[in-house]
mmCIF file as gemmi writes it, N, C-alpha and C atoms, coordinates in Angstrom:
data_model
loop_
_atom_site.group_PDB
_atom_site.id
_atom_site.type_symbol
_atom_site.label_atom_id
_atom_site.label_alt_id
_atom_site.label_comp_id
_atom_site.label_asym_id
_atom_site.label_entity_id
_atom_site.label_seq_id
_atom_site.pdbx_PDB_ins_code
_atom_site.Cartn_x
_atom_site.Cartn_y
_atom_site.Cartn_z
_atom_site.occupancy
_atom_site.B_iso_or_equiv
_atom_site.pdbx_formal_charge
_atom_site.auth_seq_id
_atom_site.auth_asym_id
_atom_site.pdbx_PDB_model_num
ATOM 1 N N . MET Axp A 1 ? 6.525 -8.419 40.376 1 0 ? 1 A 1
ATOM 2 C CA . MET Axp A 1 ? 7.162 -8.64 40.692 1 0 ? 1 A 1
ATOM 3 C C . MET Axp A 1 ? 7.62 -8.224 39.204 1 0 ? 1 A 1
ATOM 4 N N . ASN Axp A 2 ? 8.58 -7.352 39.056 1 0 ? 2 A 1
ATOM 5 C CA . ASN Axp A 2 ? 9.216 -6.704 37.538 1 0 ? 2 A 1
ATOM 6 C C . ASN Axp A 2 ? 10.11 -6.732 37.025 1 0 ? 2 A 1
ATOM 7 N N . GLU Axp A 3 ? 9.78 -7.762 35.872 1 0 ? 3 A 1
ATOM 8 C CA . GLU Axp A 3 ? 10.964 -8.367 35.254 1 0 ? 3 A 1
ATOM 9 C C . GLU Axp A 3 ? 11.33 -7.437 34.415 1 0 ? 3 A 1
ATOM 10 N N . THR Axp A 4 ? 13.189 -7.608 33.787 1 0 ? 4 A 1
ATOM 11 C CA . THR Axp A 4 ? 13.429 -6.789 33.222 1 0 ? 4 A 1
ATOM 12 C C . THR Axp A 4 ? 13.288 -7.72 31.726 1 0 ? 4 A 1
ATOM 13 N N . LEU Axp A 5 ? 13.671 -6.466 30.82 1 0 ? 5 A 1
ATOM 14 C CA . LEU Axp A 5 ? 13.883 -7.49 29.462 1 0 ? 5 A 1
ATOM 15 C C . LEU Axp A 5 ? 14.683 -7.171 29 1 0 ? 5 A 1
ATOM 16 N N . PHE Axp A 6 ? 16.195 -6.519 29.601 1 0 ? 6 A 1
ATOM 17 C CA . PHE Axp A 6 ? 17.377 -6.637 29.177 1 0 ? 6 A 1
ATOM 18 C C . PHE Axp A 6 ? 17.812 -8.135 29.426 1 0 ? 6 A 1
ATOM 19 N N . VAL Axp A 7 ? 18.621 -8.327 28.034 1 0 ? 7 A 1
ATOM 20 C CA . VAL Axp A 7 ? 19.484 -9.79 28.59 1 0 ? 7 A 1
ATOM 21 C C . VAL Axp A 7 ? 20.89 -9.017 28.256 1 0 ? 7 A 1
ATOM 22 N N . PRO Axp A 8 ? 21.985 -9.359 28.591 1 0 ? 8 A 1
ATOM 23 C CA . PRO Axp A 8 ? 23.063 -9.421 28.743 1 0 ? 8 A 1
ATOM 24 C C . PRO Axp A 8 ? 23.619 -9.909 27.909 1 0 ? 8 A 1
ATOM 25 N N . PHE Axp A 9 ? 24.928 -9.545 26.926 1 0 ? 9 A 1
ATOM 26 C CA . PHE Axp A 9 ? 25.543 -10.236 25.878 1 0 ? 9 A 1
ATOM 27 C C . PHE Axp A 9 ? 26.692 -10.889 26.692 1 0 ? 9 A 1
ATOM 28 N N . LYS Axp A 10 ? 26.572 -12.433 26.039 1 0 ? 10 A 1
ATOM 29 C CA . LYS Axp A 10 ? 27.559 -12.981 26.724 1 0 ? 10 A 1
ATOM 30 C C . LYS Axp A 10 ? 28.131 -14.291 25.62 1 0 ? 10 A 1
ATOM 31 N N . PRO Axp A 11 ? 29.651 -13.744 25.142 1 0 ? 11 A 1
ATOM 32 C CA . PRO Axp A 11 ? 30.587 -14.126 24.198 1 0 ? 11 A 1
ATOM 33 C C . PRO Axp A 11 ? 30.426 -14.941 24.024 1 0 ? 11 A 1
ATOM 34 N N . LYS Axp A 12 ? 30.426 -16.682 22.559 1 0 ? 12 A 1
ATOM 35 C CA . LYS Axp A 12 ? 30.662 -17.661 23.005 1 0 ? 12 A 1
ATOM 36 C C . LYS Axp A 12 ? 32.408 -18.207 22.57 1 0 ? 12 A 1
ATOM 37 N N . ASN Axp A 13 ? 33.002 -18.64 23.356 1 0 ? 13 A 1
ATOM 38 C CA . ASN Axp A 13 ? 33.713 -19.168 23.28 1 0 ? 13 A 1
ATOM 39 C C . ASN Axp A 13 ? 35.016 -18.23 22.932 1 0 ? 13 A 1
ATOM 40 N N . LEU Axp A 14 ? 35.21 -17.426 24.398 1 0 ? 14 A 1
ATOM 41 C CA . LEU Axp A 14 ? 35.965 -16.122 23.994 1 0 ? 14 A 1
ATOM 42 C C . LEU Axp A 14 ? 37.16 -16.145 24.775 1 0 ? 14 A 1
ATOM 43 N N . ASP Axp A 15 ? 38.136 -16.034 24.211 1 0 ? 15 A 1
ATOM 44 C CA . ASP Axp A 15 ? 39.69 -16.703 24.836 1 0 ? 15 A 1
ATOM 45 C C . ASP Axp A 15 ? 40.025 -14.651 25.784 1 0 ? 15 A 1
ATOM 46 N N . ARG Axp A 16 ? 39.785 -13.683 25.01 1 0 ? 16 A 1
ATOM 47 C CA . ARG Axp A 16 ? 39.89 -12.555 24.919 1 0 ? 16 A 1
ATOM 48 C C . ARG Axp A 16 ? 39.351 -11.47 24.111 1 0 ? 16 A 1
ATOM 49 N N . TYR Axp A 17 ? 38.967 -10.288 24.842 1 0 ? 17 A 1
ATOM 50 C CA . TYR Axp A 17 ? 38.037 -9.384 24.192 1 0 ? 17 A 1
ATOM 51 C C . TYR Axp A 17 ? 38.803 -8.495 23.09 1 0 ? 17 A 1
ATOM 52 N N . PRO Axp A 18 ? 38.098 -8.116 21.921 1 0 ? 18 A 1
ATOM 53 C CA . PRO Axp A 18 ? 38.48 -7.22 21.087 1 0 ? 18 A 1
ATOM 54 C C . PRO Axp A 18 ? 38.557 -6.225 21.326 1 0 ? 18 A 1
ATOM 55 N N . ARG Axp A 19 ? 39.705 -5.38 20.609 1 0 ? 19 A 1
ATOM 56 C CA . ARG Axp A 19 ? 40.001 -3.909 21.015 1 0 ? 19 A 1
ATOM 57 C C . ARG Axp A 19 ? 38.873 -3.106 20.607 1 0 ? 19 A 1
ATOM 58 N N . LEU Axp A 20 ? 38.567 -1.81 20.87 1 0 ? 20 A 1
ATOM 59 C CA . LEU Axp A 20 ? 37.473 -0.727 20.406 1 0 ? 20 A 1
ATOM 60 C C . LEU Axp A 20 ? 38.249 -0.595 19.333 1 0 ? 20 A 1
ATOM 61 N N . ASP Axp A 21 ? 39.499 -0.205 18.721 1 0 ? 21 A 1
ATOM 62 C CA . ASP Axp A 21 ? 39.615 0.058 16.924 1 0 ? 21 A 1
ATOM 63 C C . ASP Axp A 21 ? 39.155 -1.389 16.315 1 0 ? 21 A 1
ATOM 64 N N . THR Axp A 22 ? 39.429 -2.638 16.393 1 0 ? 22 A 1
ATOM 65 C CA . THR Axp A 22 ? 39.061 -3.39 15.647 1 0 ? 22 A 1
ATOM 66 C C . THR Axp A 22 ? 37.726 -3.275 15.712 1 0 ? 22 A 1
ATOM 67 N N . VAL Axp A 23 ? 36.341 -3.77 16.654 1 0 ? 23 A 1
ATOM 68 C CA . VAL Axp A 23 ? 35.549 -3.584 16.379 1 0 ? 23 A 1
ATOM 69 C C . VAL Axp A 23 ? 34.288 -2.259 15.877 1 0 ? 23 A 1
ATOM 70 N N . LEU Axp A 24 ? 35.465 -1.013 16.075 1 0 ? 24 A 1
ATOM 71 C CA . LEU Axp A 24 ? 35.034 0.243 15.263 1 0 ? 24 A 1
ATOM 72 C C . LEU Axp A 24 ? 35.377 -0.184 13.45 1 0 ? 24 A 1
ATOM 73 N N . MET Axp A 25 ? 36.638 -0.973 12.819 1 0 ? 25 A 1
ATOM 74 C CA . MET Axp A 25 ? 36.966 -1.339 12.079 1 0 ? 25 A 1
ATOM 75 C C . MET Axp A 25 ? 35.831 -2.324 11.083 1 0 ? 25 A 1
ATOM 76 N N . VAL Axp A 26 ? 35.441 -3.314 11.821 1 0 ? 26 A 1
ATOM 77 C CA . VAL Axp A 26 ? 34.672 -4.645 11.367 1 0 ? 26 A 1
ATOM 78 C C . VAL Axp A 26 ? 33.438 -4.003 11.072 1 0 ? 26 A 1
ATOM 79 N N . GLU Axp A 27 ? 33.113 -2.198 12.356 1 0 ? 27 A 1
ATOM 80 C CA . GLU Axp A 27 ? 31.524 -2.167 12.023 1 0 ? 27 A 1
ATOM 81 C C . GLU Axp A 27 ? 31.833 -1.454 10.253 1 0 ? 27 A 1
ATOM 82 N N . GLY Axp A 28 ? 32.916 -0.276 10.061 1 0 ? 28 A 1
ATOM 83 C CA . GLY Axp A 28 ? 32.788 0.128 9.712 1 0 ? 28 A 1
ATOM 84 C C . GLY Axp A 28 ? 32.551 -0.445 8.468 1 0 ? 28 A 1
ATOM 85 N N . GLU Axp A 29 ? 33.332 -1.248 8.196 1 0 ? 29 A 1
ATOM 86 C CA . GLU Axp A 29 ? 33.323 -2.118 7.033 1 0 ? 29 A 1
ATOM 87 C C . GLU Axp A 29 ? 32.267 -3.219 6.92 1 0 ? 29 A 1
ATOM 88 N N . ILE Axp A 30 ? 31.787 -3.35 7.505 1 0 ? 30 A 1
ATOM 89 C CA . ILE Axp A 30 ? 30.457 -4.754 7.234 1 0 ? 30 A 1
ATOM 90 C C . ILE Axp A 30 ? 28.934 -3.149 6.992 1 0 ? 30 A 1
ATOM 91 N N . HIS Axp A 31 ? 29.445 -1.992 7.382 1 0 ? 31 A 1
ATOM 92 C CA . HIS Axp A 31 ? 28.653 -0.681 6.829 1 0 ? 31 A 1
ATOM 93 C C . HIS Axp A 31 ? 28.89 -0.152 5.081 1 0 ? 31 A 1
ATOM 94 N N . LYS Axp A 32 ? 29.886 0.102 4.741 1 0 ? 32 A 1
ATOM 95 C CA . LYS Axp A 32 ? 30.424 0.004 3.481 1 0 ? 32 A 1
ATOM 96 C C . LYS Axp A 32 ? 30.168 -1.339 2.769 1 0 ? 32 A 1
ATOM 97 N N . SER Axp A 33 ? 29.651 -2.47 3.346 1 0 ? 33 A 1
ATOM 98 C CA . SER Axp A 33 ? 29.67 -3.495 2.044 1 0 ? 33 A 1
ATOM 99 C C . SER Axp A 33 ? 27.573 -3.191 1.774 1 0 ? 33 A 1
ATOM 100 N N . ARG Axp A 34 ? 27.2 -2.848 2.325 1 0 ? 34 A 1
ATOM 101 C CA . ARG Axp A 34 ? 25.833 -2.262 1.652 1 0 ? 34 A 1
ATOM 102 C C . ARG Axp A 34 ? 24.839 -4.126 1.659 1 0 ? 34 A 1
ATOM 103 N N . GLY Axp A 35 ? 25.183 -4.933 2.244 1 0 ? 35 A 1
ATOM 104 C CA . GLY Axp A 35 ? 24.111 -6.193 2.413 1 0 ? 35 A 1
ATOM 105 C C . GLY Axp A 35 ? 24.761 -6.871 1.187 1 0 ? 35 A 1
ATOM 106 N N . ASP Axp A 36 ? 26.195 -6.958 0.456 1 0 ? 36 A 1
ATOM 107 C CA . ASP Axp A 36 ? 25.839 -7.271 -0.149 1 0 ? 36 A 1
ATOM 108 C C . ASP Axp A 36 ? 27.235 -8.735 -0.483 1 0 ? 36 A 1
ATOM 109 N N . LYS Axp A 37 ? 28.086 -8.268 1.144 1 0 ? 37 A 1
ATOM 110 C CA . LYS Axp A 37 ? 28.637 -9.451 1.235 1 0 ? 37 A 1
ATOM 111 C C . LYS Axp A 37 ? 28.294 -10.252 1.817 1 0 ? 37 A 1
ATOM 112 N N . THR Axp A 38 ? 29.099 -11.702 2.197 1 0 ? 38 A 1
ATOM 113 C CA . THR Axp A 38 ? 28.735 -12.813 3.413 1 0 ? 38 A 1
ATOM 114 C C . THR Axp A 38 ? 30.496 -12.059 4.259 1 0 ? 38 A 1
ATOM 115 N N . LEU Axp A 39 ? 29.782 -12.94 5 1 0 ? 39 A 1
ATOM 116 C CA . LEU Axp A 39 ? 30.511 -12.949 6.497 1 0 ? 39 A 1
ATOM 117 C C . LEU Axp A 39 ? 32.069 -12.914 6.013 1 0 ? 39 A 1
ATOM 118 N N . HIS Axp A 40 ? 32.536 -13.775 5.079 1 0 ? 40 A 1
ATOM 119 C CA . HIS Axp A 40 ? 33.791 -14.634 5.083 1 0 ? 40 A 1
ATOM 120 C C . HIS Axp A 40 ? 34.085 -13.152 4.303 1 0 ? 40 A 1
ATOM 121 N N . LYS Axp A 41 ? 33.743 -12.682 2.736 1 0 ? 41 A 1
ATOM 122 C CA . LYS Axp A 41 ? 34.085 -11.772 2.534 1 0 ? 41 A 1
ATOM 123 C C . LYS Axp A 41 ? 34.422 -11.118 3.07 1 0 ? 41 A 1
ATOM 124 N N . ILE Axp A 42 ? 33.707 -10.257 4.589 1 0 ? 42 A 1
ATOM 125 C CA . ILE Axp A 42 ? 33.537 -8.947 5.147 1 0 ? 42 A 1
ATOM 126 C C . ILE Axp A 42 ? 35.42 -9.086 5.849 1 0 ? 42 A 1
ATOM 127 N N . TRP Axp A 43 ? 35.698 -10.852 6.426 1 0 ? 43 A 1
ATOM 128 C CA . TRP Axp A 43 ? 36.255 -10.888 6.751 1 0 ? 43 A 1
ATOM 129 C C . TRP Axp A 43 ? 38.164 -10.807 6.748 1 0 ? 43 A 1
ATOM 130 N N . LYS Axp A 44 ? 37.758 -11.348 5.063 1 0 ? 44 A 1
ATOM 131 C CA . LYS Axp A 44 ? 38.978 -11.058 3.839 1 0 ? 44 A 1
ATOM 132 C C . LYS Axp A 44 ? 39.367 -9.648 3.691 1 0 ? 44 A 1
ATOM 133 N N . SER Axp A 45 ? 38.028 -9.153 3.888 1 0 ? 45 A 1
ATOM 134 C CA . SER Axp A 45 ? 38.871 -7.458 2.861 1 0 ? 45 A 1
ATOM 135 C C . SER Axp A 45 ? 38.83 -6.559 4.124 1 0 ? 45 A 1
ATOM 136 N N . LEU Axp A 46 ? 39.124 -6.366 5.148 1 0 ? 46 A 1
ATOM 137 C CA . LEU Axp A 46 ? 38.986 -6.032 6.349 1 0 ? 46 A 1
ATOM 138 C C . LEU Axp A 46 ? 40.811 -5.531 5.897 1 0 ? 46 A 1
ATOM 139 N N . PRO Axp A 47 ? 40.589 -3.873 6.495 1 0 ? 47 A 1
ATOM 140 C CA . PRO Axp A 47 ? 42.271 -3.654 6.516 1 0 ? 47 A 1
ATOM 141 C C . PRO Axp A 47 ? 43.38 -4.397 7.039 1 0 ? 47 A 1
ATOM 142 N N . LYS Axp A 48 ? 43.449 -4.958 8.112 1 0 ? 48 A 1
ATOM 143 C CA . LYS Axp A 48 ? 43.487 -5.439 8.945 1 0 ? 48 A 1
ATOM 144 C C . LYS Axp A 48 ? 43.267 -7.021 9.195 1 0 ? 48 A 1
ATOM 145 N N . GLN Axp A 49 ? 45.007 -8.047 9.622 1 0 ? 49 A 1
ATOM 146 C CA . GLN Axp A 49 ? 44.031 -8.914 9.775 1 0 ? 49 A 1
ATOM 147 C C . GLN Axp A 49 ? 43.502 -8.974 11.344 1 0 ? 49 A 1
ATOM 148 N N . VAL Axp A 50 ? 42.35 -10.285 11.719 1 0 ? 50 A 1
ATOM 149 C CA . VAL Axp A 50 ? 41.905 -10.435 12.818 1 0 ? 50 A 1
ATOM 150 C C . VAL Axp A 50 ? 41.336 -12.078 12.555 1 0 ? 50 A 1
ATOM 151 N N . MET Axp A 51 ? 40.822 -12.571 13.992 1 0 ? 51 A 1
ATOM 152 C CA . MET Axp A 51 ? 41.134 -13.696 14.549 1 0 ? 51 A 1
ATOM 153 C C . MET Axp A 51 ? 39.816 -14.049 13.357 1 0 ? 51 A 1
ATOM 154 N N . TRP Axp A 52 ? 39.416 -15.229 13.391 1 0 ? 52 A 1
ATOM 155 C CA . TRP Axp A 52 ? 37.88 -15.5 12.524 1 0 ? 52 A 1
ATOM 156 C C . TRP Axp A 52 ? 37.307 -15.428 13.639 1 0 ? 52 A 1
ATOM 157 N N . GLY Axp A 53 ? 37.943 -16.438 14.904 1 0 ? 53 A 1
ATOM 158 C CA . GLY Axp A 53 ? 36.787 -16.136 16.367 1 0 ? 53 A 1
ATOM 159 C C . GLY Axp A 53 ? 36.278 -14.67 16.665 1 0 ? 53 A 1
ATOM 160 N N . THR Axp A 54 ? 37.47 -13.537 16.118 1 0 ? 54 A 1
ATOM 161 C CA . THR Axp A 54 ? 37.3 -12.39 17.251 1 0 ? 54 A 1
ATOM 162 C C . THR Axp A 54 ? 36.068 -11.548 16.297 1 0 ? 54 A 1
ATOM 163 N N . PHE Axp A 55 ? 36.725 -12.121 15.419 1 0 ? 55 A 1
ATOM 164 C CA . PHE Axp A 55 ? 35.699 -11.414 13.57 1 0 ? 55 A 1
ATOM 165 C C . PHE Axp A 55 ? 34.161 -12.418 14.216 1 0 ? 55 A 1
ATOM 166 N N . LEU Axp A 56 ? 33.792 -13.074 14.398 1 0 ? 56 A 1
ATOM 167 C CA . LEU Axp A 56 ? 32.547 -13.384 14.843 1 0 ? 56 A 1
ATOM 168 C C . LEU Axp A 56 ? 31.634 -12.899 16.837 1 0 ? 56 A 1
ATOM 169 N N . THR Axp A 57 ? 33.196 -12.78 16.824 1 0 ? 57 A 1
ATOM 170 C CA . THR Axp A 57 ? 32.356 -12.344 18.433 1 0 ? 57 A 1
ATOM 171 C C . THR Axp A 57 ? 31.719 -11.012 17.729 1 0 ? 57 A 1
ATOM 172 N N . ILE Axp A 58 ? 32.844 -10.088 17.149 1 0 ? 58 A 1
ATOM 173 C CA . ILE Axp A 58 ? 32.107 -8.701 16.664 1 0 ? 58 A 1
ATOM 174 C C . ILE Axp A 58 ? 30.775 -8.681 16.66 1 0 ? 58 A 1
ATOM 175 N N . VAL Axp A 59 ? 30.899 -9.802 15.203 1 0 ? 59 A 1
ATOM 176 C CA . VAL Axp A 59 ? 29.512 -9.188 14.787 1 0 ? 59 A 1
ATOM 177 C C . VAL Axp A 59 ? 28.561 -10.459 15.677 1 0 ? 59 A 1
ATOM 178 N N . ASP Axp A 60 ? 28.771 -11.155 16.619 1 0 ? 60 A 1
ATOM 179 C CA . ASP Axp A 60 ? 27.577 -11.525 17.495 1 0 ? 60 A 1
ATOM 180 C C . ASP Axp A 60 ? 27.113 -10.282 17.878 1 0 ? 60 A 1
ATOM 181 N N . TYR Axp A 61 ? 28.34 -9.29 18.545 1 0 ? 61 A 1
ATOM 182 C CA . TYR Axp A 61 ? 27.505 -7.918 19.417 1 0 ? 61 A 1
ATOM 183 C C . TYR Axp A 61 ? 27.027 -7.176 18.51 1 0 ? 61 A 1
ATOM 184 N N . LEU Axp A 62 ? 27.434 -6.948 17.384 1 0 ? 62 A 1
ATOM 185 C CA . LEU Axp A 62 ? 26.927 -6.216 16.72 1 0 ? 62 A 1
ATOM 186 C C . LEU Axp A 62 ? 25.637 -6.351 16.386 1 0 ? 62 A 1
ATOM 187 N N . GLU Axp A 63 ? 25.506 -7.836 15.907 1 0 ? 63 A 1
ATOM 188 C CA . GLU Axp A 63 ? 23.374 -8.578 15.881 1 0 ? 63 A 1
ATOM 189 C C . GLU Axp A 63 ? 22.942 -8.21 17.479 1 0 ? 63 A 1
ATOM 190 N N . TYR Axp A 64 ? 23.865 -8.964 18.471 1 0 ? 64 A 1
ATOM 191 C CA . TYR Axp A 64 ? 23.148 -8.437 19.917 1 0 ? 64 A 1
ATOM 192 C C . TYR Axp A 64 ? 22.393 -7.107 19.831 1 0 ? 64 A 1
ATOM 193 N N . SER Axp A 65 ? 23.121 -5.53 19.546 1 0 ? 65 A 1
ATOM 194 C CA . SER Axp A 65 ? 23.311 -4.559 19.745 1 0 ? 65 A 1
ATOM 195 C C . SER Axp A 65 ? 22.15 -4.268 18.647 1 0 ? 65 A 1
ATOM 196 N N . GLY Axp A 66 ? 21.811 -4.458 17.731 1 0 ? 66 A 1
ATOM 197 C CA . GLY Axp A 66 ? 20.591 -4.43 16.949 1 0 ? 66 A 1
ATOM 198 C C . GLY Axp A 66 ? 21.332 -3.422 15.433 1 0 ? 66 A 1
ATOM 199 N N . LYS Axp A 67 ? 22.892 -3.82 15.234 1 0 ? 67 A 1
ATOM 200 C CA . LYS Axp A 67 ? 23.104 -3.002 14.551 1 0 ? 67 A 1
ATOM 201 C C . LYS Axp A 67 ? 23.379 -3.825 13.188 1 0 ? 67 A 1
ATOM 202 N N . VAL Axp A 68 ? 23.375 -4.887 12.878 1 0 ? 68 A 1
ATOM 203 C CA . VAL Axp A 68 ? 23.663 -5.858 11.785 1 0 ? 68 A 1
ATOM 204 C C . VAL Axp A 68 ? 22.315 -6.745 12.155 1 0 ? 68 A 1
ATOM 205 N N . LEU Axp A 69 ? 21.915 -6.912 10.835 1 0 ? 69 A 1
ATOM 206 C CA . LEU Axp A 69 ? 21.453 -8.382 10.471 1 0 ? 69 A 1
ATOM 207 C C . LEU Axp A 69 ? 21.4 -9.515 9.928 1 0 ? 69 A 1
ATOM 208 N N . ILE Axp A 70 ? 22.38 -10.447 10.541 1 0 ? 70 A 1
ATOM 209 C CA . ILE Axp A 70 ? 22.698 -11.961 9.733 1 0 ? 70 A 1
ATOM 210 C C . ILE Axp A 70 ? 21.117 -12.513 9.027 1 0 ? 70 A 1
ATOM 211 N N . HIS Axp A 71 ? 21.303 -12.438 7.73 1 0 ? 71 A 1
ATOM 212 C CA . HIS Axp A 71 ? 20.269 -13.246 6.451 1 0 ? 71 A 1
ATOM 213 C C . HIS Axp A 71 ? 21.129 -14.816 7.12 1 0 ? 71 A 1
ATOM 214 N N . LYS Axp A 72 ? 20.099 -15.77 6.239 1 0 ? 72 A 1
ATOM 215 C CA . LYS Axp A 72 ? 20.358 -17.002 5.829 1 0 ? 72 A 1
ATOM 216 C C . LYS Axp A 72 ? 21.504 -17.575 5.15 1 0 ? 72 A 1
ATOM 217 N N . ASP Axp A 73 ? 21.78 -16.438 3.889 1 0 ? 73 A 1
ATOM 218 C CA . ASP Axp A 73 ? 22.724 -17.08 3.448 1 0 ? 73 A 1
ATOM 219 C C . ASP Axp A 73 ? 24.209 -16.107 3.604 1 0 ? 73 A 1
ATOM 220 N N . ARG Axp A 74 ? 24.117 -15.891 5.051 1 0 ? 74 A 1
ATOM 221 C CA . ARG Axp A 74 ? 24.901 -15.583 5.521 1 0 ? 74 A 1
ATOM 222 C C . ARG Axp A 74 ? 25.509 -14.188 4.892 1 0 ? 74 A 1
ATOM 223 N N . THR Axp A 75 ? 25.091 -13.298 4.568 1 0 ? 75 A 1
ATOM 224 C CA . THR Axp A 75 ? 25.408 -12.414 4.118 1 0 ? 75 A 1
ATOM 225 C C . THR Axp A 75 ? 24.865 -11.164 5.23 1 0 ? 75 A 1
ATOM 226 N N . VAL Axp A 76 ? 25.537 -9.987 5.539 1 0 ? 76 A 1
ATOM 227 C CA . VAL Axp A 76 ? 25.119 -8.639 6.615 1 0 ? 76 A 1
ATOM 228 C C . VAL Axp A 76 ? 25.005 -7.522 6.016 1 0 ? 76 A 1
ATOM 229 N N . SER Axp A 77 ? 23.914 -7.146 6.798 1 0 ? 77 A 1
ATOM 230 C CA . SER Axp A 77 ? 23.03 -6.013 6.602 1 0 ? 77 A 1
ATOM 231 C C . SER Axp A 77 ? 23.014 -4.752 7.356 1 0 ? 77 A 1
ATOM 232 N N . TRP Axp A 78 ? 23.674 -4.018 7.274 1 0 ? 78 A 1
ATOM 233 C CA . TRP Axp A 78 ? 23.953 -2.283 8.353 1 0 ? 78 A 1
ATOM 234 C C . TRP Axp A 78 ? 22.29 -2.635 8.297 1 0 ? 78 A 1
ATOM 235 N N . ILE Axp A 79 ? 21.338 -2.181 9.878 1 0 ? 79 A 1
ATOM 236 C CA . ILE Axp A 79 ? 20.065 -1.802 9.98 1 0 ? 79 A 1
ATOM 237 C C . ILE Axp A 79 ? 20.078 -0.895 11.015 1 0 ? 79 A 1
ATOM 238 N N . TRP Axp A 80 ? 21.766 -0.372 11.896 1 0 ? 80 A 1
ATOM 239 C CA . TRP Axp A 80 ? 21.539 1.291 12.362 1 0 ? 80 A 1
ATOM 240 C C . TRP Axp A 80 ? 21.05 2.081 12.236 1 0 ? 80 A 1
ATOM 241 N N . ASN Axp A 81 ? 20.118 2.882 12.772 1 0 ? 81 A 1
ATOM 242 C CA . ASN Axp A 81 ? 20.107 4.21 11.652 1 0 ? 81 A 1
ATOM 243 C C . ASN Axp A 81 ? 20.468 5.393 12.636 1 0 ? 81 A 1
ATOM 244 N N . PRO Axp A 82 ? 20.99 5.647 13.096 1 0 ? 82 A 1
ATOM 245 C CA . PRO Axp A 82 ? 21.351 6.836 14.409 1 0 ? 82 A 1
ATOM 246 C C . PRO Axp A 82 ? 20.56 8.085 13.975 1 0 ? 82 A 1
ATOM 247 N N . ALA Axp A 83 ? 20.77 8.546 12.667 1 0 ? 83 A 1
ATOM 248 C CA . ALA Axp A 83 ? 19.791 9.733 12.316 1 0 ? 83 A 1
ATOM 249 C C . ALA Axp A 83 ? 18.115 9.395 12.739 1 0 ? 83 A 1
ATOM 250 N N . GLY Axp A 84 ? 17.486 8.659 12.383 1 0 ? 84 A 1
ATOM 251 C CA . GLY Axp A 84 ? 16.398 8.609 12.113 1 0 ? 84 A 1
ATOM 252 C C . GLY Axp A 84 ? 15.68 8.226 13.783 1 0 ? 84 A 1
ATOM 253 N N . VAL Axp A 85 ? 16.978 7.987 15.453 1 0 ? 85 A 1
ATOM 254 C CA . VAL Axp A 85 ? 16.705 7.827 16.644 1 0 ? 85 A 1
ATOM 255 C C . VAL Axp A 85 ? 16.952 9.364 16.922 1 0 ? 85 A 1
ATOM 256 N N . ARG Axp A 86 ? 17.516 9.878 16.869 1 0 ? 86 A 1
ATOM 257 C CA . ARG Axp A 86 ? 18.163 11.219 16.914 1 0 ? 86 A 1
ATOM 258 C C . ARG Axp A 86 ? 17.408 12.478 16.196 1 0 ? 86 A 1
ATOM 259 N N . ARG Axp A 87 ? 16.315 12.376 15.383 1 0 ? 87 A 1
ATOM 260 C CA . ARG Axp A 87 ? 14.942 12.597 14.727 1 0 ? 87 A 1
ATOM 261 C C . ARG Axp A 87 ? 14.012 12.503 15.79 1 0 ? 87 A 1
ATOM 262 N N . ILE Axp A 88 ? 13.819 10.925 16.107 1 0 ? 88 A 1
ATOM 263 C CA . ILE Axp A 88 ? 12.7 10.649 17.144 1 0 ? 88 A 1
ATOM 264 C C . ILE Axp A 88 ? 13.184 11.349 18.144 1 0 ? 88 A 1
ATOM 265 N N . LEU Axp A 89 ? 14.386 11.42 19.245 1 0 ? 89 A 1
ATOM 266 C CA . LEU Axp A 89 ? 14.424 11.902 20.378 1 0 ? 89 A 1
ATOM 267 C C . LEU Axp A 89 ? 14.529 13.203 20.021 1 0 ? 89 A 1
ATOM 268 N N . GLY Axp A 90 ? 14.465 13.597 19.185 1 0 ? 90 A 1
ATOM 269 C CA . GLY Axp A 90 ? 14.332 15.539 19.18 1 0 ? 90 A 1
ATOM 270 C C . GLY Axp A 90 ? 12.863 15.518 19.084 1 0 ? 90 A 1
ATOM 271 N N . ASN Axp A 91 ? 12.117 14.891 18.787 1 0 ? 91 A 1
ATOM 272 C CA . ASN Axp A 91 ? 10.734 15.274 18.361 1 0 ? 91 A 1
ATOM 273 C C . ASN Axp A 91 ? 9.791 15.331 19.87 1 0 ? 91 A 1
ATOM 274 N N . PRO Axp A 92 ? 9.541 15.832 20.533 1 0 ? 92 A 1
ATOM 275 C CA . PRO Axp A 92 ? 8.767 16.094 21.902 1 0 ? 92 A 1
ATOM 276 C C . PRO Axp A 92 ? 7.513 15.219 21.566 1 0 ? 92 A 1
ATOM 277 N N . LYS Axp A 93 ? 6.667 15.888 20.743 1 0 ? 93 A 1
ATOM 278 C CA . LYS Axp A 93 ? 5.688 14.468 20.846 1 0 ? 93 A 1
ATOM 279 C C . LYS Axp A 93 ? 6.084 13.013 20.52 1 0 ? 93 A 1
ATOM 280 N N . LEU Axp A 94 ? 6.574 12.686 20.59 1 0 ? 94 A 1
ATOM 281 C CA . LEU Axp A 94 ? 7.172 10.942 19.918 1 0 ? 94 A 1
ATOM 282 C C . LEU Axp A 94 ? 7.862 10.754 21.294 1 0 ? 94 A 1
ATOM 283 N N . VAL Axp A 95 ? 8.585 11.384 22.228 1 0 ? 95 A 1
ATOM 284 C CA . VAL Axp A 95 ? 8.937 10.817 23.294 1 0 ? 95 A 1
ATOM 285 C C . VAL Axp A 95 ? 8.751 11.257 24.937 1 0 ? 95 A 1
ATOM 286 N N . VAL Axp A 96 ? 8.497 10.493 25.054 1 0 ? 96 A 1
ATOM 287 C CA . VAL Axp A 96 ? 7.73 10.299 26.597 1 0 ? 96 A 1
ATOM 288 C C . VAL Axp A 96 ? 8.761 10.047 27.48 1 0 ? 96 A 1
ATOM 289 N N . ARG Axp A 97 ? 8.965 11.711 28.023 1 0 ? 97 A 1
ATOM 290 C CA . ARG Axp A 97 ? 10.052 11.648 29.08 1 0 ? 97 A 1
ATOM 291 C C . ARG Axp A 97 ? 9.473 11.838 30.698 1 0 ? 97 A 1
């Protein structure tokens, strides 16, 4: 039997889904924080108000997708490196097709 390693994202306590512009806004703010801000400080520094539950849903999704890492002290680090991925995909010796 072939088991898949893909685990679908299941948001917790979600009344409605965040809009794409809100997700991108949170992504940008986390990326700018350089890993020295807590979740609460990032939430407070957003240019537009976002409900706390919606913010946490976005952060959960970003963690699930491998873009951020949440530390024990609740600081957030951006770990996604698209330039590195492009470098790997562009190198025929590293990618099996």
